[in-house]
C-alpha positions in Angstrom: 21.8 48.4 -52.1 22.5 47.4 -48.6 19.2 47.5 -45.6 20.9 48.5 -42.6 17.5 48.9 -40.7 16.1 44.9 -41.9 17.0 41.9 -40.9 14.4 39.0 -42.1 14.6 36.0 -43.7 11.7 35.6 -46.1 10.5 31.9 -46.3 7.9 30.3 -48.1 5.1 29.3 -45.9 5.0 31.3 -43.1 2.8 34.8 -43.2 4.6 38.0 -41.7 2.0 40.2 -40.5 3.3 43.4 -38.6 0.5 45.0 -36.0 0.9 48.0 -34.3 -0.9 48.9 -31.0 -2.9 52.0 -31.0 -1.6 55.3 -31.3 -1.9 58.1 -33.2 -4.7 58.8 -35.7 -4.8 60.9 -38.7 -7.8 62.7 -38.1 -8.3 65.5 -41.4 -6.8 68.3 -43.2 -7.0 72.0 -42.9 -6.7 74.1 -45.6 -5.9 73.6 -49.4 -5.2 75.8 -52.5 -7.5 78.2 -51.5 -6.9 79.0 -48.0 -2.9 78.0 -47.7 -0.4 79.0 -49.7 3.4 77.4 -48.9 2.1 77.4 -44.9 5.0 77.4 -42.8 4.1 77.7 -39.3 0.6 77.2 -36.6 -0.4 78.7 -33.9 -3.7 78.3 -31.7 -4.4 81.3 -29.5 -7.0 81.1 -26.4 -9.9 81.2 -28.7 -8.8 78.2 -30.3 -8.0 79.7 -33.6 -5.6 78.4 -35.4 -3.1 80.6 -37.2 -1.1 79.7 -39.7 1.8 81.7 -41.7 2.2 81.4 -45.5 5.3 82.3 -47.2 3.8 82.6 -50.6 0.2 83.9 -49.6 1.7 87.5 -49.6 0.6 87.5 -53.2 -2.7 87.0 -52.3 -3.1 89.3 -49.2 -2.8 86.7 -47.1 0.1 86.1 -45.5 -1.6 84.8 -42.4 -4.6 82.7 -42.4 -7.0 82.1 -39.4 -9.3 79.3 -39.1 -11.7 78.8 -36.3 -11.1 75.6 -34.0 -13.2 73.2 -36.9 -10.8 74.3 -39.4 -12.7 76.6 -41.3 -11.3 79.7 -42.6 -12.1 83.2 -41.0 -9.9 85.6 -42.2 -6.8 86.5 -43.9 -3.9 89.4 -43.5 -0.5 90.5 -45.0 0.3 91.4 -48.5 3.7 91.7 -49.8 5.2 94.7 -49.0 7.7 96.3 -46.1 4.7 99.0 -44.9 3.2 98.2 -41.4 0.9 95.1 -41.8 2.6 93.9 -45.3 4.9 91.1 -45.5 8.0 89.5 -47.7 8.5 86.0 -46.4 6.4 85.4 -42.9 7.6 82.2 -41.3 7.5 81.4 -37.8 4.1 82.8 -35.9 3.7 82.9 -32.3 0.4 83.9 -29.9 1.5 85.6 -26.4 -1.1 86.4 -23.6 -3.2 88.8 -25.5 -3.4 86.9 -28.3 -1.4 89.2 -30.1 -0.2 87.4 -33.5 4.0 87.8 -33.5 5.2 87.3 -36.9 8.8 86.1 -38.1 9.8 88.1 -41.3 12.5 86.6 -42.7 13.3 88.6 -46.1 12.7 91.8 -43.8 15.2 90.0 -40.9 12.2 91.4 -38.5 9.3 90.9 -36.2 6.0 92.2 -36.4 3.6 92.3 -34.1 -0.3 92.4 -34.6 -3.5 92.5 -32.6 -5.8 89.5 -32.7 -7.5 90.8 -35.5 -4.3 91.0 -37.7 -3.8 94.6 -37.3 -0.2 95.9 -37.3 0.9 97.0 -33.5 4.9 97.4 -34.2 8.2 96.2 -36.3 11.4 95.5 -34.6 15.0 93.4 -35.8 16.8 94.6 -38.7 19.5 93.1 -40.3 22.7 92.6 -38.6 24.3 90.5 -36.2 24.5 93.5 -33.7 22.6 92.7 -30.3 18.6 93.1 -31.7 19.2 92.7 -34.5 18.4 89.4 -36.9 19.4 87.8 -39.7 16.5 85.3 -41.7 15.0 84.9 -38.5 12.7 81.7 -38.8 11.1 80.8 -35.6 8.9 82.9 -33.1 7.7 81.7 -29.9 6.3 83.5 -26.4 6.8 82.8 -22.4 4.7 83.0 -19.2 6.0 86.8 -19.2 5.2 87.4 -22.7 8.7 87.4 -23.5 9.3 87.3 -27.4 12.1 84.5 -28.0 13.6 84.6 -31.7 15.1 81.6 -33.9 18.2 83.7 -35.2 18.6 81.9 -38.0 21.8 83.3 -39.6 23.3 84.3 -37.0 22.9 80.7 -35.4 21.5 81.9 -32.2 18.6 82.7 -29.9 17.5 86.5 -28.7 15.1 87.8 -25.9 13.4 90.7 -26.3 10.8 91.6 -23.7 7.2 92.2 -25.2 7.7 95.2 -26.6 10.7 94.1 -28.3 13.6 95.7 -26.5 16.4 93.2 -26.3 16.8 91.8 -23.2 19.8 88.5 -24.4 20.8 86.1 -26.5 21.6 82.5 -26.2 24.9 81.5 -28.0 26.5 78.6 -25.4 25.3 75.5 -25.6 27.8 73.9 -23.0 31.9 73.7 -22.9 32.2 70.3 -24.8 29.8 71.1 -27.4 29.8 72.6 -31.0 28.3 76.1 -31.4 24.4 75.8 -33.0 24.0 76.1 -36.5 21.2 76.7 -38.3 18.3 78.1 -35.9 15.6 76.6 -37.4 12.5 77.0 -34.5 12.4 77.5 -30.5 9.5 77.1 -28.1 8.9 77.4 -24.2 7.4 75.0 -21.9 5.9 75.6 -18.8 8.4 76.3 -16.9 9.8 78.9 -19.2 12.7 76.3 -20.9 13.7 77.5 -23.8 13.3 74.8 -26.1 15.6 75.0 -30.0 15.7 73.4 -32.8 19.6 73.2 -34.2 18.9 71.6 -37.5 22.5 71.4 -39.2 24.0 69.5 -36.0 20.8 67.5 -36.1 19.7 68.2 -32.6 17.9 69.9 -29.7 19.2 72.5 -27.2 17.7 73.1 -24.1 18.6 76.4 -21.8 16.2 77.4 -18.6 14.4 80.8 -18.4 17.4 82.4 -17.4 19.2 81.7 -20.5 21.8 78.9 -18.6 22.4 75.9 -21.1 20.7 72.7 -19.6 22.0 69.8 -22.5 21.1 68.8 -25.6 18.9 66.2 -26.9 19.3 64.0 -30.1 21.6 63.1 -33.0 21.8 62.4 -36.4 20.0 60.0 -37.7 16.5 57.9 -38.1 16.2 55.9 -35.1 13.9 56.8 -32.2 14.8 60.2 -31.1 17.3 60.9 -33.6 16.6 63.4 -36.1 17.9 64.3 -39.4 17.4 68.1 -40.2 14.7 68.7 -38.1 12.7 72.2 -38.5 9.5 73.0 -35.9 9.5 72.7 -32.6 6.1 72.8 -30.1 5.4 72.2 -26.6 2.0 70.7 -25.7 -0.8 70.9 -22.6 0.9 68.4 -20.7 5.2 69.2 -21.5 5.5 66.9 -24.4 7.7 67.9 -27.0 6.1 68.0 -30.8 9.1 68.0 -33.4 8.7 68.0 -37.2 12.1 65.6 -37.9 11.8 66.8 -42.2 14.1 64.3 -43.6 13.0 61.7 -41.3 9.7 62.7 -42.2 7.8 62.2 -39.3 6.8 64.3 -36.2 8.7 63.2 -32.8 7.0 63.2 -29.5 9.6 63.8 -26.4 9.0 63.6 -23.3 9.6 66.9 -21.0 13.4 65.5 -20.6 13.7 64.6 -24.3 12.9 61.5 -23.8 11.3 59.3 -26.8 8.1 59.1 -26.2 6.5 58.1 -30.1 6.7 59.0 -33.6 4.0 59.0 -36.6 4.3 60.2 -39.8 5.7 58.5 -43.6 6.9 60.2 -46.5 4.1 60.8 -49.4 1.1 63.2 -50.6 -1.4 61.3 -49.4 -3.6 61.8 -46.0 -1.4 61.1 -43.2 1.5 61.8 -45.0 4.3 64.8 -45.2 6.8 66.1 -47.7 7.9 69.1 -46.5 6.8 69.8 -42.7 7.9 72.5 -41.3 5.9 74.1 -38.1 3.8 71.9 -35.4 1.9 73.0 -32.7 -1.3 70.9 -30.7 -4.8 72.3 -30.2 -7.0 73.0 -27.3 -8.1 69.5 -27.8 -4.3 68.3 -27.3 -4.4 67.2 -31.4 -1.4 67.9 -33.1 -1.3 70.2 -35.7 1.2 69.8 -38.5 2.5 72.3 -41.0 3.1 70.7 -44.8 4.5 72.8 -47.5 5.0 70.6 -50.1 1.6 69.2 -49.5 0.2 73.1 -49.3 -1.9 71.7 -46.2 -1.7 71.5 -41.9 -2.4 67.9 -40.7 -4.4 67.1 -38.2 -3.9 64.3 -35.5 -5.8 62.4 -32.4 -4.9 64.0 -28.9 -0.9 64.2 -27.8 -2.3 63.2 -24.3 -3.4 60.0 -25.6 -2.1 56.6 -23.9 0.6 55.5 -26.6 1.7 51.9 -26.5 5.1 50.9 -28.2 4.9 48.9 -31.8 4.6 44.9 -31.9 4.5 42.6 -34.4 2.3 39.6 -35.1 3.4 36.1 -36.8 0.9 34.2 -38.3 1.2 30.6 -39.3 1.1 30.0 -43.4 0.4 27.0 -45.2 3.7 25.3 -43.9 5.2 24.9 -40.4 8.5 27.5 -41.1 10.3 29.2 -38.8 10.9 31.9 -39.0 14.6 33.5 -38.4 13.9 37.0 -38.3 11.4 39.7 -38.2 11.4 42.5 -41.0 10.8 46.1 -39.3 8.1 47.2 -41.6 5.8 49.4 -38.9 8.1 51.6 -38.1 8.8 52.6 -42.4 12.4 52.2 -41.4 13.3 50.2 -44.4 16.1 52.3 -45.9 18.7 51.9 -49.1 22.0 53.0 -50.4 23.0 52.6 -54.0 26.1 50.6 -53.9 26.1 49.2 -57.3 25.0 45.8 -55.9 20.9 45.9 -56.6 19.1 48.8 -58.3 16.2 50.3 -57.1 13.9 49.0 -60.2 15.1 45.5 -58.9 14.5 46.2 -55.3 10.9 47.8 -55.9 10.0 44.7 -57.9 11.6 42.1 -55.2 9.4 43.7 -53.1 5.9 43.6 -55.5 6.7 39.8 -56.2 6.7 38.9 -52.2 3.5 40.7 -51.9 2.1 39.0 -54.5 2.9 35.6 -53.9 1.5 36.0 -49.7 5.0 35.7 -48.4 4.4 38.6 -47.0 1.9 40.9 -45.8 1.6 44.4 -44.7 -1.0 45.6 -42.9 
């Protein structure tokens, strides 16, 4: 194994205590086995209600779950089927200025509009590659004009519709020196009506202005700050901070309005505050961040996205002997990685870490 992101010399007699400045804190989980069934996306309406799509919920008349601002289940709607008000596989969800609930159904290749009570209003789309047609749309968003922006995933493009579902334009250009988008997973809009697109297979975000003109790309493949590994969901908070579900890095990244890295949180796992398969993301009226985790079958709520965020710091405490520390490991960012190269096994790696912790050579705080 190789550890490319850890540079450390563990020296007997020296205790390493990583510390981190105050950042976003895990608050609570919303929903569970009885309230959510493979939650995919989440949005918040003007009343603060939390609207969640459930990919598997259609089998129990809960394609969409609606919670109050405190996370208590209010109602569900949407059983399995093709009739108005039914879904086959609800994925993305968006809310417009009238609190209409707009749902992308990837298996039906369509967008379904409901009133705030869940009553079906209309459906548009249909399978195909022509203007206004869709192939497995995963994400949907609205802008200040109530235009409906759709992540037309398997057509590798974004389509814009008016508030009634009439085709307006499509977005495919990502700059003369860039590759085309590959697996458009989600979309979001900011206060300027710029369109932020999750270009998942290219591990980046693509930004368009409100006229649909290409602005720039953000990010690249990797595990560092501002890098992504198969990002899936995107949202923009009230302060125009961009929230990204960085799925295969098992974390959320927060960017400023120009795409510059601010902060990251989350680790892999099933416990509170950890992620497995994260998709949809948004912020509520209080500025808390809500993250849909399909594998853990829950929403996790985190502290205010507008809180002051400081970079991580590390502290060295003296051990029983005054021994010089050459380098300090970057445990606090959970950046430890290994690659199977035949040099050392995974079990040996784990045993080595357990020994160091047990003997007090390192302390993980």
